[in-house]
TILUM-171797 format. One record per residue: residue in one letter; z, y, x of N, C-alpha, C, O in turn. Coordinates in steps of 0.1 Angstrom, whole numbers, plus 5000, padded with zeros to 4 digits. Layout:
% residues N
AZYXZYXZYXZYX...
//
This chain:
% residues 127
X484849445046485349435060485949565064485249665063X487049565069487749685074486949765085486249705093X487149895084486449975093487349975106488450025106X486749925118487549915129488150045136489250045141X487350145134487850275139489050315132490050355139X489050315118490250345111491350255113492450295114X491050125114492150035118492750065131494050065133X492050095141492650135154493450255154494550265160X493050355147493850475144495150445137496250495141X495050355126496350335119497250245127498450265126X496650155135497450075144498350145154499350085158X498050275157498850355166500250365161501150395168X500450355147501650355140502250505139503450525138X501450605141501950745139501450805127500250855126X502350825116501950885104501351015105500451055098X502051105115501551245116500051245121499151315116X499751155130498451165136497351115125496351175123X497751005118496950945106496751055096495651085092X497851105091497751205081497051335084496351385075X497151375096496351485101494851455101493951525096X494551335106493151285105492551285091491351315089X493451245082493151235067492751375062491751395055X493551475066493251615062491951665068491251735061X491651635080490351675086489151605080488051665079X489251485075488251405068488651365054488751245051X488751455045489151435033488251345024488751265015X486851355027485851285019485551155025484651085019X486051115036485750995042486450875036487650875036X485650775032486250655025487150575036486650535047X488350565032489250475041488950325037489350275026X488350245046487950105042488850015050488549995062X489849965044490749865050490749735043491649655044X489649705036489449575028489549455037488949455048X490449365033490549245040491249245054491149155063X491849375056492449385069493849305070494549285060X494149265081495449195083496449305089496449335101X497249355080498249455083499649395081500649465079X499749265081501049205079502049235090501749225102X503249285086504349315095504149455101504949485110X503249535097503049665102504049755096504649725085X504249885102505149985097504250095093503650165102X504050115079503150205075503850315065503250375056X505150325068505950425060505450555063505250595074X505350645053504950785053503450815055503050925056X502650695056501250715058500550755045500950705034X499550835045498750885034497550765033496650765041X497650685025496650585021496150605008495650505001X496050725003495750764990494150734989493450774998X493650684978492150644976491650544985490450514985X492550484993492150375004491650244996492150204986X490650185003490250054998490949955006490849945018X491849874999492649765006492449634999493449554999X491349604993491149484984491249374995490649375006X492049264991492149144999492849155012492949065020X493449285013494349295026495549215026496149185016X495949175038497249115039498349215043498249265055X499149245035500249345037501649275036502649335033X501649155039502849065039503849125048503549155059X505149135043506249175051505949325058506549355069X505249405052504849535058505749655051506049665039X506249735060507149845056506249955052505550015061X506249985039505350105034506350195026505950245016X507450225031508450305025507850445025507450495035X507850515014507350655012505950665015505450775017X505150555015503750575017502950615005503450594993X501850685006501050734996499850644992498850645000X499850564982498850484978498150524964497550444957X498350664961497750724949496350684948495550704957X495950624938494550584933493950484944492750454945X494850424951494150314961493750184953494250144943X492850124960492449994954493049874963492649844974X493849814956494649694962494349564954495249484952X493149544950492849424942492949294951492349294962X493649204947493849084954494549094967494549004975X495249214970495949224982497249144982497849124972X497649084993498949024995500149115000500149155012X500949154990502049244992503349164992504449224990X503349034994504548964993505649015004505249045015X506849015001507949065009507649195015508349225025X506849285010506649415016507749515009508349484999X507849625017508849735012507949855007507349925015X507949864995507249984989508250084982507850154973X509450094987510450184981509950314982509350354993X510050384972509650534970508150554973507850674976X507350454973505950474976505250524963505650494952X504150614965503350654954502250564952501350564959X502450484941501350384937500550434924499850364918X500850554921500350614908498750594907498050634917X498250544897496950514894496350414904495150394905X497050344911496450244920496150114912496750084902X495150044918494749924911495149804918494549764928X496249734913496849624918496549484911497349384911X495249484906494849374899494849254908494349264920X495449134904495449014912496249024924496148934932X496949134927497749144939498949054939499549034928X499349004950500548924951501749014953501949064964X502649024944503849114946505249044946506249094943X505048904950506148824952507248884962506948894974X508448914957509448954964509249104971509849134981X508249174965508049304970508949404965509149404953X509549484973510649574970509949714965509349784972X510249734952509549864945510549964940510250034931X511749974947512750054942512350214944512050264955X512250284932511850424933510350454934509950564936X509550344934508150354935507550424923507950394912X506550514924505750574913504750474909503850444916X504850424896503950334892503150384880502450304872X503250524878502650584866501050564867500450604877X500550494856499150474856498550374864497350354865X499550294871499050184880498550064871499050034860X497550004876497049874870497849754876497549704887X498749714868499649614872500149534859500249584848X500449404862500849314850502449304849503149324859X502849274838504249244836504649124845505749124850X503749024846503948914855504248944870505148904877X503249034874503449094888504849154890505549124900X505249234880506449314881507749224881508749254888X507649104874508649004873508748944887509948904891X507648924895507748864907508348954918508848904929X508349084915508749194925510249204925510849154916X510849274934512249304934512549444931512149534938X513349464920513849594917515349584918515849474915X516049674922517549684922518049644908517549694898X519049564906519649524894520549634890521349684898X520549674877521549774872522949704870522949594865X523849764874525249724873525749744858525449844851X526349634854526849654839528249674839528849694828
//
């Protein structure tokens, strides 16, 4: 169950405020498991090491967000924008990536299947 204090701070929609809070509390677990974040604007937010298992991130803008080493097991990321997001070493096991935009996303070391990648959207190379 998501931490309501953290959810309220995130809901303000101010990446500078959130990211400053993360700097002040570097060892605090960010627990957003099963949170309904659908349609939110989380671009430029630092969600590294966050727990987002089972979270609903449908149609959420997470452009340039930092999800380094985040746990997104079973999260719904359908129709989300993860362009240029840092997903390095994140765990996307069982996550729904249907129509998720991943252009320029850092997927190094990410736990993700070929099937999930096929469901997502990458820009097509022109021939």
